[in-house]
N, C-alpha and C positions, 0 to 999 in steps of 0.2 A: 600558611597564609590562605585565606579563603579565595576561591575563584571569583573573578569580577562578574558582577551581574550584567548580562548583555543589555544593550539599549534596545528596547522593543518599540517598533513602530505601530501606530494604529492601523487597523486593516478594515476592509469593508466586505470582502468576499472570501469564502472558505472553500478549499479544495481538499477532498479526502481520497486517499488511497483506499483500497477495499480489503485485500487479503491480509489477514493478521492485524488489521486496524479496525475495520467495521465488522468483518466476519472472521470467525475462528476457523480459517481454512488452512493456515500454515501447519497446524498439527496434523491435518489429513495428508498434506504433501509429505511430511516427515515419515509417517507410517508407511506410505506407499513406496517412497524411494528407498527407505531402509530395507524394506522387504525385497526389492529388486537387487539392490547393491549387496545385501547380505548373502545372496546366492553365490556371489563371486568372492566371498570373504572380505568385502569392503564395508566401510562404515560411512553412512551418510551423516557426517558430523556437523556440528554447528559452524565449523570453519567452512565446510563446503556449502552448507545452506546459506551462510551469509554472502557468499559470492553470487548466488543465483536469485536471492529474494528480490522481487521487483522486476526481474527480467522477463521478456517474452518467452513462451514455452520452448520454441526451437533453440534459441540461444542458451537457455538454461540447461537443456538436455545436453548440448554439446560441451558445456563447461563441466557438467558432472562426469561425462565420459572421459574428457581430457584429464581432469584432476585425479579421478580415481582409476583411470586406465581400464575402463570396463570393456570387455570383449564383445561389444555390440555397436550397431550403428545408431546415429541420432534418431533415425526414423523408427527403429525397433524400440528404443527407450521411450520415445514419445507415444508410440502406439500402445505399448504395454502399460505405461503409467496412466494414460488417459482412460484405458479400459477399466483399470482398478479404481480410478478416481470418479468414474461415471456414476457409480452407485453411492459414493461417499459424499459428494458435493451437496446434495439436497439436505444432508443432515447438519450442515454448518449452522452454528448459532451466532447471534449477535454478540459482540464483545462487550464487556462491562462498561457502563457509562455512556454507551452509544445512543440509546433511546432518550435518555435524560438530556443529553446535549442537543440532539436533533429537535426535540420538542421545544427546548428553550430557544433555539435559533429560529424555528418556525414562528413561534409566538412573537418574536421581535423582527420578523421579516428580513432576516439576514440571508443574502444570496449564497447558496451552497451547491456544489457539484462534486461528482465522483470522477477521478482520473485513475483508471486501473489498467494494468498490463494484461489482464484477462481478455481473451477473445470472446466473441459473441456467444459461441456455443457453451463454453464453460461458465460465462457470466449468467446465462439463463439457468443453468443447473444450480449454481451456487446460491442464487437469489430466489429460487422457486418458492421457498417457504417465507419469503420476506418481501413480497411484491409491493405491499402497501408502504412499507418502510422506504424502499428505493424510489417510490413514486414521489416522495417528498423533495427529492433533489431537482434543481432547475434543469440540469442535464447531466448526462453520463457519457464520458469519452472512454472508449475501449482500446485495448492494445492493437487490435487489427483495423482500427479506423484508418482510412487511406491518407488522412492528413498527418498521422503520427508516423513519420518516416523512420525514426530511430527510437528504440526503447530506452528506458532508464538505464544508466545515469544521464543520458542526454535529456535536455529540457523539453523536447518536443511536446510530450503529452500534456504538460502543465501549461505551456504557452497556448496550445490549441484549446485547452479547457477554459482558460481565462478569456480567450477571444470570443468564445461562444456565449458568454453572458450578454444580455441585452440591456444597456450598452456594454461593450467589452470592458473587462476589468483591467486596470493598469497592474503590471506585475508587482509593483511595490505596495499595492493595496491588497494583495492576496496572501493568505496564510494557508500553508499546506500542512496536512496531517499525514504522517508516514510511520511505518514500523521498520522499514528496510534501509540499510546504508545506501543502496543504489538510488532509492527514492529521495533520500535527503540530498544526495549529490545533484539529482535532477532538479529539485526545487531551488537549490542555491544557484545552480547554473541558469535558471529562469529568472533570477533576481528576486526571489520570494523568500520570506521567512518560513521556517519549518518547525513544527512541533513534532518531536519524535516520541513514539510510545513503543520502545523496543521490547522484545521478549526478554525475560530475565536471563535466558541462556546466552544471549548475544554478548560478545566481548565488549566491555565498556569502552575500549579504544574506538570502536566503530560507531559510537554515539557522539563523539567529541565535536563534530561539525554542526550539529543541530542547534537551532536558536534556543530551544527549550527542550528538555528531556523529562518525560513523565512516566510514572509506573503504570498509570491507567488513564483513560479518558475521563474517569471519574474525578481526577485531580486537576483537570483543566480549569483555569480561572479566566473567563472571557474578558474581564475588565482590564487585564494586563495588556491586551491588544486593542483597547478602546471600544470593546463590545459591551452590551448591557450585561451587568452581573446577574448571577442567579439570585432570586429573591430569598 
């Protein structure tokens, strides 16, 4: 029996995660953390990765240490990983379908924003080659924003992001785009619909709660959510 098609509500405002959704940075995290974990005979598997995707860096580091029982402190893991990522972040490319979708939304004056767990320093390095692209968003809320008290899967970042539109956007009129299970949980907790674009390696069970699951942003159909269709 086919799965029931979810009832989709029309939306007016779109909120985007960044890592692994707009920018191909998750691959960089995998390379760096496997390099570190491999020294201790541990594997930075997709099971571990799925636990930390969307988390703020300090919390993610502690989870990796606890799950893999790494003989190092959270501060040591953070410092070493950030040093390795420092030179890699500016190489991050835009994900497939991102520019096409953003150009379409700009053309039709659809309000858009970014809600990312990245802090200010890493955001600057990740977006260094894409400054014009990120200037297209109405606003950007970072993980170290003082109003974001708890990271994903708590809803804080999406609620703050919606509030900063002028006028503020009602939660039920917001559509979130995410690649991470923690981000999906946060969006749902905020009372928002969520389109998930998971990595192909992510276990399918971890995509079950999303409103819609896509293989790529190239597959997004705006008209399903009451937005202007592609010409």
